[in-house]
C-alpha positions in Angstrom: -4.3 -18.6 -12.7 -2.0 -16.3 -10.8 1.2 -17.7 -9.4 1.8 -17.2 -5.7 4.6 -14.7 -4.9 6.5 -14.3 -1.7 9.5 -12.0 -1.0 12.6 -13.8 0.0 14.3 -13.3 3.4 16.8 -10.9 1.9 14.1 -8.7 0.4 12.0 -8.8 3.6 15.0 -7.6 5.6 16.0 -5.1 3.0 13.8 -3.3 0.5 10.5 -4.4 1.9 11.4 -3.3 5.4 12.7 0.0 4.1 9.6 0.7 2.0 7.3 -0.2 5.0 9.2 2.2 7.3 9.0 5.0 4.6 5.3 4.6 4.1 4.7 4.7 7.9 6.9 7.8 8.2 5.1 9.6 5.4 1.7 8.8 6.7 2.7 10.2 10.1 4.1 13.3 8.4 0.8 13.7 6.6 -1.1 13.5 9.8 1.2 15.9 11.5 1.0 18.5 8.7 -2.8 18.2 8.1 -4.1 17.0 11.4 -6.2 14.4 9.5 -7.6 11.4 11.4 -6.4 7.8 10.9 -9.5 7.1 8.8 -8.3 9.6 6.2 -4.9 7.9 6.0 -6.6 4.6 5.6 -8.8 6.0 2.8 -5.7 7.3 1.0 -3.8 4.0 1.4 -6.9 2.2 0.0 -6.8 4.4 -3.1 -3.1 3.8 -3.5 -3.7 0.0 -3.1 -6.4 0.1 -5.7 -3.8 1.1 -8.3 -2.1 -2.3 -7.7 -5.3 -4.5 -7.5 -6.0 -6.7 -10.5 -8.3 -5.2 -13.0 -11.6 -7.0 -13.4 -13.3 -6.7 -16.8 -17.0 -7.3 -17.0 -18.5 -8.7 -20.1 -21.7 -7.1 -21.4 -24.6 -9.6 -21.9 
């Protein structure tokens, strides 16, 4: 069972806010330089998110 995690207020107002702003800025930069649609940015973020998703192992029957 996974423990629930939450950022504390200091983290939310510090590193989390900073990282969020940087991600938005970089996605806007990507769109400006490539003229890609929002859907392409979403697809890229989905691939990135999948690197942090828990790995599910399937057992062979």
